[in-house]
Every structure is written in C-alpha cells, then in structure tokens.
C-alpha positions in Angstrom: 63.0 -45.4 -55.2 59.8 -46.9 -56.5 61.8 -49.8 -58.1 63.5 -50.5 -54.7 60.0 -50.7 -53.2 58.7 -53.1 -55.8 56.2 -50.4 -57.0 57.5 -49.8 -60.5 54.0 -50.0 -62.0 52.7 -47.2 -59.7 52.2 -43.9 -61.5 52.6 -40.6 -59.8 49.9 -38.2 -60.8 51.4 -35.2 -59.2 54.5 -34.3 -57.2 54.5 -31.1 -55.1 57.1 -29.6 -52.8 55.6 -28.5 -49.5 56.5 -25.4 -47.4 58.8 -22.5 -48.1 62.2 -22.9 -49.7 64.7 -23.4 -46.9 67.7 -21.3 -46.1 71.0 -22.9 -46.6 71.9 -25.6 -44.0 68.3 -26.5 -43.2 66.7 -29.8 -43.9 65.1 -30.2 -47.4 61.4 -29.6 -48.0 58.9 -32.4 -47.9 57.4 -33.7 -51.1 53.9 -34.7 -51.6 53.2 -37.4 -54.2 49.7 -38.0 -55.5 49.3 -41.6 -56.7 46.8 -42.9 -59.2 44.8 -45.1 -56.7 44.3 -45.5 -53.0 45.4 -49.1 -53.3 48.8 -48.1 -54.7 49.2 -45.6 -51.9 48.5 -48.2 -49.3 50.9 -50.6 -51.0 53.7 -48.0 -51.0 53.1 -47.1 -47.4 53.2 -50.7 -46.3 56.6 -51.2 -48.1 58.0 -47.9 -46.9 59.7 -49.4 -43.8 61.9 -51.6 -46.0 63.2 -48.6 -48.0 65.9 -47.7 -45.4 67.2 -51.3 -45.4 67.5 -51.6 -49.1 70.6 -51.1 -51.2 73.1 -50.7 -48.4 71.6 -47.6 -46.8 71.2 -45.6 -50.1 67.8 -44.5 -49.0 68.4 -44.3 -45.2 67.5 -40.6 -45.0 64.2 -40.9 -47.0 61.0 -41.3 -45.1 57.6 -42.0 -46.5 54.6 -41.0 -44.4 50.9 -40.5 -44.8 50.0 -36.9 -45.8 50.3 -34.5 -42.8 48.7 -31.1 -42.1 51.1 -28.1 -42.0 51.0 -28.1 -38.2 51.8 -31.8 -38.0 54.7 -31.3 -40.5 56.2 -28.5 -38.2 56.2 -30.9 -35.3 58.3 -33.5 -37.1 
C-alpha cells in the first residue's frame, strides 16, 4: 500500500488494531499506524485520496484518515 502511494521510504514505528475483535460478518477493525515523523504523516494523508484509484480498484475498500477518538470511530 505504501508503494502505491509513493511513500516507500516511510517507516511505520507502530501498528495497532483498534477496538474489540468483531464477530463474524462485521466490518474489520481499524488500524492505527504511527509514522516516524509528522511530515511523513501529512504526506501520506495528502496522497490517500489517490489510493482508491490506483491499481484498478485493488485498494478501493481501504480508507486512510487522521486519528479519531473512539466516539468518532463509532460514528463512522
């Protein structure tokens, strides 16, 4: 995914699954990625809109958002 975005040099410091493990048939849990710098984060967020258009829809169900609070995640 990072290669599709042109961010192959970006290092992920930490990857965390958010929320409780879902029952079968529910949408997958969100994932929080901690990047090495604020600049890398902003670069990835700016390029995120192009992810769904890349590679013939391979990533069309993946969404990249700024970190949300638990309440904000429930509303989405």
